[in-house]
C-alpha positions in Angstrom: 108.7 100.2 270.5 105.7 100.7 268.3 107.2 98.6 265.6 108.2 95.8 268.0 104.6 95.8 269.5 103.2 95.7 266.0 105.4 92.8 265.0 104.5 90.8 268.2 100.8 91.4 267.4 101.2 90.1 263.9 103.0 87.0 265.2 100.2 86.4 267.7 97.6 86.8 264.9 99.6 84.4 262.7 99.9 81.9 265.5 96.1 82.1 266.2 95.3 81.7 262.5 97.6 78.6 262.2 96.0 77.1 265.3 92.5 77.7 263.9 93.5 76.2 260.5 94.9 73.1 262.2 91.7 72.8 264.4 89.5 73.2 261.3 91.6 70.6 259.4 91.4 68.1 262.2 87.6 68.6 262.5 87.1 68.2 258.8 89.2 65.0 258.8 87.4 63.7 261.8 84.1 64.2 260.0 85.4 62.5 256.8 86.8 59.6 258.8 83.5 59.2 260.8 81.5 59.0 257.6 84.0 56.6 256.0 84.0 54.3 259.0 80.2 54.3 259.0 80.2 53.4 255.3 82.9 50.7 255.7 81.0 49.1 258.6 77.8 49.0 256.5 79.6 47.7 253.4 81.5 45.0 255.4 78.2 43.8 256.8 76.9 43.5 253.2 80.1 41.9 251.9 80.9 44.7 249.3 84.7 44.2 249.7 85.8 46.0 246.5 84.1 49.2 247.6 85.4 48.7 251.1 88.9 48.6 249.8 88.4 51.6 247.7 86.9 53.8 250.4 89.6 52.7 252.8 92.4 53.7 250.4 90.8 57.1 249.7 90.3 57.8 253.4 93.8 56.8 254.4 95.2 58.9 251.5 93.2 62.0 252.5 94.5 61.6 256.1 98.1 61.3 254.9 97.9 64.3 252.6 96.3 66.6 255.1 98.4 65.5 258.1 101.9 65.4 256.5 103.4 68.8 255.6 105.5 67.3 252.8 102.3 66.5 250.9 101.0 70.0 251.1 100.8 70.6 247.3 98.5 67.6 247.0 95.9 69.1 249.3 94.2 71.1 246.6 94.2 68.2 244.2 93.1 65.5 246.7 89.3 66.1 246.4 89.6 65.8 242.6 91.7 62.7 242.8 89.3 61.1 245.3 86.4 61.8 242.9 88.4 60.5 240.0 89.0 57.3 241.8 85.4 56.9 242.7 83.9 58.0 239.3 86.5 56.7 236.8 88.9 54.1 238.4 86.2 52.2 240.4 83.8 51.7 237.4 86.8 50.3 235.4 87.9 48.0 238.1 84.3 46.9 238.8 83.8 46.1 235.1 86.8 43.9 235.1 85.8 42.2 238.3 82.2 41.7 237.0 83.5 39.9 234.0 84.8 37.1 236.2 81.5 36.8 238.2 78.0 35.5 237.7 76.6 39.0 238.3 73.2 38.8 236.6 69.4 38.7 237.2 69.0 36.4 240.2 72.6 37.0 241.3 72.5 40.7 242.2 73.4 40.5 245.9 76.4 39.4 247.9 76.2 36.3 249.9 75.6 38.2 253.2 72.9 40.3 251.6 71.2 37.1 250.2 71.3 35.4 253.6 69.7 38.5 255.2 67.1 38.7 252.4 66.0 35.1 252.8 66.1 34.8 256.6 64.5 38.2 257.5 61.3 39.9 256.8 57.6 39.0 257.2 57.8 36.8 254.1 60.1 34.5 256.0 57.6 34.0 258.9 55.1 31.1 259.0 52.5 29.8 261.4 53.9 26.6 263.0 51.8 23.5 263.3 49.3 23.9 266.2 49.9 27.7 266.3 47.2 30.1 267.2 45.7 32.6 264.8 43.7 35.7 265.8 41.5 38.3 264.2 42.9 41.7 265.1 42.0 45.3 265.5 44.8 48.0 266.0 44.8 50.8 268.5 47.3 53.7 268.7 48.3 55.5 271.9 48.9 59.2 272.1 52.7 58.7 271.9 52.3 56.5 268.7 52.6 53.1 270.5 50.5 50.5 268.9 48.5 47.7 270.5 46.2 44.9 269.2 42.9 43.6 270.3 43.0 39.9 269.5 40.2 37.4 269.1 40.9 33.6 268.7 38.8 31.0 267.0 36.9 30.2 270.2 35.9 33.8 270.7 38.4 34.6 273.5 39.7 38.1 273.6 43.2 39.4 274.4 44.9 42.7 274.7 48.5 42.7 273.3 51.2 45.4 273.6 54.9 45.2 272.6 57.1 43.8 275.3 54.3 42.7 277.6 52.6 39.3 277.8 49.2 38.8 276.2 46.4 39.3 278.8 42.8 38.2 278.6 40.4 41.1 278.2 36.7 41.8 277.9 35.1 44.8 276.3 33.2 47.0 278.7 35.5 46.3 281.7 38.2 48.5 283.1 39.9 50.7 280.5 38.0 49.0 277.7 34.9 50.7 276.3 31.6 49.1 275.3 31.8 46.3 272.7 30.7 46.5 269.1 28.8 43.6 267.3 32.1 41.6 267.1 33.0 42.1 270.8 35.8 44.6 270.1 35.8 47.7 272.3 34.8 50.8 270.5 37.4 52.7 272.5 40.2 52.0 274.9 41.4 54.6 277.5 44.5 56.3 276.2 44.2 54.8 272.7 42.5 55.6 269.4 41.0 52.8 267.4 42.3 52.5 263.8 40.2 51.5 260.9 41.4 49.1 258.2 42.7 51.8 256.0 44.6 53.5 258.8 46.1 50.2 259.9 47.1 49.3 256.3 48.8 52.6 255.9 51.0 52.0 259.0 54.2 50.3 257.5 55.7 49.5 260.9 52.7 47.4 262.1 53.7 44.1 260.4 57.2 44.2 261.9 56.1 44.7 265.5 56.0 41.8 267.9 53.1 42.0 270.3 53.6 40.0 273.5 56.7 38.2 274.6 58.7 35.6 272.6 58.3 32.8 271.9 54.6 33.5 272.0 54.8 37.0 270.5 52.1 37.8 267.9 52.7 39.5 264.6 50.2 40.8 262.0 50.3 38.4 259.0 47.5 39.6 256.8 45.0 42.5 256.9 42.6 40.3 258.9 44.9 37.8 260.7 47.7 37.9 263.3 49.5 34.8 264.6 52.4 33.5 266.6 55.0 33.3 263.8 58.3 31.5 263.6 61.1 32.2 261.1 61.0 29.6 258.3 64.6 30.0 257.1 67.4 30.2 259.5 71.1 30.4 258.6 73.5 27.9 260.2 77.1 29.2 259.9 78.6 25.9 260.9 77.1 24.1 257.9 77.1 27.2 255.8 73.5 26.4 255.0 70.0 27.7 255.4 67.6 25.4 257.3 64.0 25.3 256.4 62.3 24.8 259.8 58.9 24.3 258.1 59.8 21.5 255.6 62.9 20.3 257.4 65.2 20.8 254.3 68.7 22.0 254.4 70.0 24.3 251.6 73.8 24.1 251.4 75.7 27.0 249.9 76.9 26.2 246.4 79.7 28.8 246.0 80.5 27.6 242.5 77.1 28.7 241.1 75.9 31.2 243.8 72.9 29.4 245.1 71.7 27.7 248.3 70.8 24.2 247.1 69.0 21.3 248.8 69.8 17.6 248.4 67.0 17.2 245.8 68.3 20.0 243.7 65.8 22.7 244.8 67.4 26.2 245.1 66.4 29.3 247.1 66.1 32.6 245.4 67.7 35.0 245.1 71.2 33.7 244.4 74.4 35.5 245.2 77.4 36.8 243.4 80.4 34.5 243.1 83.6 34.5 241.0 83.3 32.1 238.1 86.8 32.5 236.7 87.0 32.5 232.9 83.5 31.0 232.4 82.0 34.1 230.7 85.0 34.3 228.3 84.8 30.6 227.6 81.1 30.9 226.9 81.9 33.6 224.3 84.5 31.7 222.5 83.2 28.1 222.8 79.5 28.4 222.3 78.6 27.7 218.6 75.4 29.7 219.0 77.4 32.8 219.9 80.7 32.3 218.1 79.2 32.2 214.6 77.3 35.5 214.8 80.2 37.1 216.7 82.5 36.6 213.7 80.0 38.1 211.2 79.2 41.0 213.6 82.9 41.7 214.1 83.6 41.9 210.4 80.7 44.2 209.9 81.8 46.3 212.9 85.3 46.8 211.3 83.7 47.6 207.9 81.2 50.1 209.5 83.9 51.9 211.5 86.3 52.0 208.6 83.7 53.1 206.1 82.4 55.8 208.4 85.9 57.2 208.9 86.8 57.1 205.1 83.5 58.6 204.0 83.3 61.4 206.6 87.0 62.3 206.1 86.6 62.3 202.3 83.5 64.4 202.2 84.8 66.8 205.0 88.2 67.2 203.2 86.4 67.8 199.8 84.3 70.6 201.3 87.2 72.0 203.2 89.3 72.2 200.0 86.4 73.6 198.0 85.8 76.5 200.4 89.4 77.0 201.2 89.7 79.0 198.0 89.4 82.8 198.7 87.7 83.3 195.4 84.6 81.4 196.5 81.9 83.9 197.6 80.0 83.5 200.8 82.2 80.7 202.0 81.9 81.7 205.7 78.1 81.6 205.5 78.2 78.2 203.7 80.6 76.8 206.3 78.4 77.9 209.1 75.4 76.2 207.5 77.3 73.0 207.0 78.0 72.8 210.7 74.3 72.5 211.5 74.3 68.7 211.3 77.0 68.6 214.0 75.2 71.1 216.2 71.9 69.2 216.3 71.8 66.4 218.8 72.6 63.1 217.1 69.5 61.2 218.4 67.3 63.9 216.8 69.1 63.7 213.4 69.0 59.9 213.4 65.2 59.8 214.1 64.7 62.4 211.3 66.6 60.3 208.9 64.6 57.3 209.9 61.5 59.1 209.0 62.9 60.3 205.7 63.8 56.8 204.8 60.4 55.3 205.6 59.6 53.0 202.6 56.0 54.3 202.2 55.9 57.9 203.5 59.6 59.0 203.7 60.6 62.1 201.8 63.8 60.5 200.5 62.1 57.4 199.3 59.3 59.3 197.6 61.9 61.5 195.8 63.9 58.5 194.7 60.8 56.8 193.5 59.7 59.8 191.5 63.1 60.6 189.9 64.8 57.2 189.6 61.8 54.8 190.0 63.4 53.0 193.0 62.4 52.8 196.6 65.2 51.3 198.6 64.1 48.9 201.4 66.3 50.6 204.1 64.9 48.5 207.0 64.3 45.1 205.4 67.2 44.4 203.1 70.6 43.7 204.7 72.6 45.6 202.0 70.4 48.6 202.0 70.2 48.7 205.8 74.0 48.8 206.1 74.2 51.4 203.4 71.6 53.5 205.2 73.4 53.3 208.5 76.7 54.5 206.8 74.7 57.3 205.0 73.2 58.5 208.3 76.6 58.4 210.0 78.1 60.3 207.1 75.6 63.1 207.7 76.5 63.2 211.4 80.3 63.1 211.0 81.3 65.1 207.9 80.9 68.6 209.6 83.5 67.6 212.3 86.0 66.4 209.6 85.3 69.6 207.6 86.2 71.8 210.6 89.3 69.8 211.4 90.5 69.7 207.8 89.8 73.4 207.3 92.0 74.3 210.3 94.8 71.9 209.1 94.8 73.3 205.6 95.4 76.8 207.0 98.6 75.6 208.6 100.2 74.4 205.3 102.6 77.1 204.0 101.8 78.5 200.6 105.5 78.5 199.7 105.4 74.7 199.3 102.7 75.0 196.7 104.5 77.8 194.8 107.6 75.6 194.7 105.6 72.7 193.4 104.1 74.8 190.7 107.5 75.9 189.6 108.5 72.3 189.3 105.5 71.7 187.1 103.2 69.8 189.6 99.5 69.8 188.7 96.5 70.0 191.1 96.3 66.3 191.7 100.1 65.9 192.2 100.1 68.8 194.7 97.1 67.2 196.6 98.7 63.7 196.6 102.3 64.6 197.5 101.8 67.8 199.6 98.3 68.3 200.9 97.4 64.8 201.9 100.7 63.8 203.7 100.9 67.1 205.6 97.2 66.9 206.4 97.4 63.4 207.8 100.1 64.4 210.3 97.7 66.6 212.2 94.5 64.8 211.3 95.8 61.2 211.7 95.2 60.9 215.4 91.7 62.2 215.0 91.0 59.6 212.4 92.1 56.9 214.8 89.9 58.3 217.5 87.0 58.5 215.1 87.5 54.8 214.2 87.5 53.9 217.9 84.3 56.0 218.4 82.5 54.4 215.5 83.6 50.9 216.6 81.3 51.5 219.6 78.8 53.8 218.0 75.7 52.4 219.8 73.3 55.3 219.1 73.3 55.4 215.3 72.8 51.6 215.1 70.2 51.3 217.8 68.2 54.4 217.0 68.1 53.9 213.3 66.9 50.3 213.1 68.0 48.5 216.4 70.5 46.4 214.4 67.8 44.9 212.2 67.0 43.3 209.8 67.4 40.1 211.8 69.8 37.3 210.6 68.2 34.0 209.9 69.4 30.7 211.2 71.1 32.0 214.3 70.4 30.6 217.8 70.9 34.0 219.4 69.1 37.2 218.4 71.3 39.3 216.1 70.7 41.7 213.2 72.6 42.4 210.0 73.5 45.9 211.1 74.4 45.0 214.7 77.9 46.0 215.7 79.7 44.4 218.7 78.3 46.8 221.2 74.7 46.5 220.1 75.1 42.7 219.9 76.4 42.7 223.5 73.3 44.7 224.4 71.0 42.2 222.8 72.7 39.2 224.5 73.0 40.8 227.9 69.9 42.9 228.2 67.3 42.6 225.4 67.2 38.9 224.6 64.4 38.1 227.1 66.6 35.9 229.2 67.3 38.5 231.9 70.2 40.8 232.4 73.6 39.1 232.4 76.1 41.8 233.5 79.0 39.4 234.0 78.8 38.2 230.4 78.3 41.8 229.1 81.4 42.9 231.0 83.4 40.0 229.5 82.5 41.0 226.0 83.2 44.7 226.8 86.7 43.8 227.8 87.2 41.9 224.5 85.9 44.9 222.6 88.3 47.2 224.5 91.3 44.9 223.7 90.3 44.9 220.0 90.0 48.6 219.8 93.2 49.1 221.8 95.1 46.8 219.4 93.8 48.5 216.3 94.5 51.9 217.8 98.1 51.0 218.6 98.5 49.5 215.2 97.2 52.7 213.6 99.5 54.9 215.7 102.5 53.2 214.2 101.3 54.5 210.8 100.9 58.0 212.1 104.7 57.9 212.8 105.1 56.9 209.2 103.1 59.9 208.1 105.3 62.1 210.1 108.4 60.7 208.4 106.7 61.2 205.0 105.9 64.8 205.9 109.5 65.5 206.8 110.5 64.8 203.2 107.8 66.9 201.6 
């Protein structure tokens, strides 16, 4: 009987726990759904359809995972998957989408946001012809309600409160206190008079309508209030914005993302529209861009390849040198050689920039003293490129040294002993044994290093910002610019505003180039594996 009672009690506790878990799960989902619905409604209003789609997919997915028992294993992974979609997948999709739009300075908003920006706000209001303007003084009630004392050009006074018609008033009568020298009551019963500083600090005051439409008064300037009318009104039937002050009609030009009048005048800001392959066509068909791009692309490949070869060669040389057990203090020396890798790259680059200063740099002064030369690292194209490769060699060789040191430890000593018996010398053992076996494990890292240096923005930009400049080009470009820094110049630093769509298009081209080169190199890593099988 005791066991039966205990078993029933456990079942009841288990049932209550399962019910509480279900209730908690439903409450959590309801909260997530409520937030998602609120976000989707806001984003639909603003026309952010890509993000609407993404949030909807994530929300539906979370509901399916937590409500269907067959997806139970995914429950623990779902938060991470949702964040991955938001932080990784969305930026990639948005970059591709941006490449086919006119997203740039002047076209940063969606069409709905642009219409709202143009047709709302105090900047859209104007005083119609024949409208009345007033001098104003603000008063604030105990509950925070604001009121205005208005004085027109003829000296007539009015007391105005939100939602009530303007009524004539005179200081010193009723609830109005004695007048000051301008006829404004020094106090109003139930209200506190605000000085100019207090009124200017109230951000809500310009947006409040005092009185009843269509004769409601709004504060226009620190000294003037008037009956205002909206200047720009959107007409959905014409898909146009009507200027009620000038009588112009600005029709939506969805090909270029502007509201344009018949005489060619446009309203700002513009809005984001898809432009198809226009950004890519601009890249390949513009002579001003196509010429420098070819030269920059060639230097980018040379820079990436030279960086990989030099860092690998120096790292491998040091790893071979200190792989010999007979070398004393090799552990300490290896530790010291890792220092360039441990120091943040931007610090090392700036230190090297100072050392290479033509007048005061330590390196240049030493070369001038010993060899009677002072290389123009920042003004001569050849020396500038050599300097960039030298700095990148300093930053990259410790990594290659570590990788090669580990790979060398994995090569069996028996192979070398057999080669010595066959009469192989040091060079033959390195060429036929060490290098093929080393490339099997290091090859993928060399490919990733090439891809990294292909887009190594920091070393180029921090060292000399891609300079010295090329002469005779219609677009700003330097002799040491690689593709990614050239994109930065064109899209963000050329003085013509930020062109995100064009930058995204070039970014996609760079990705395709790097992907093609990487796939091509991976084919050769398979060849290295085949060679290693015959070692």
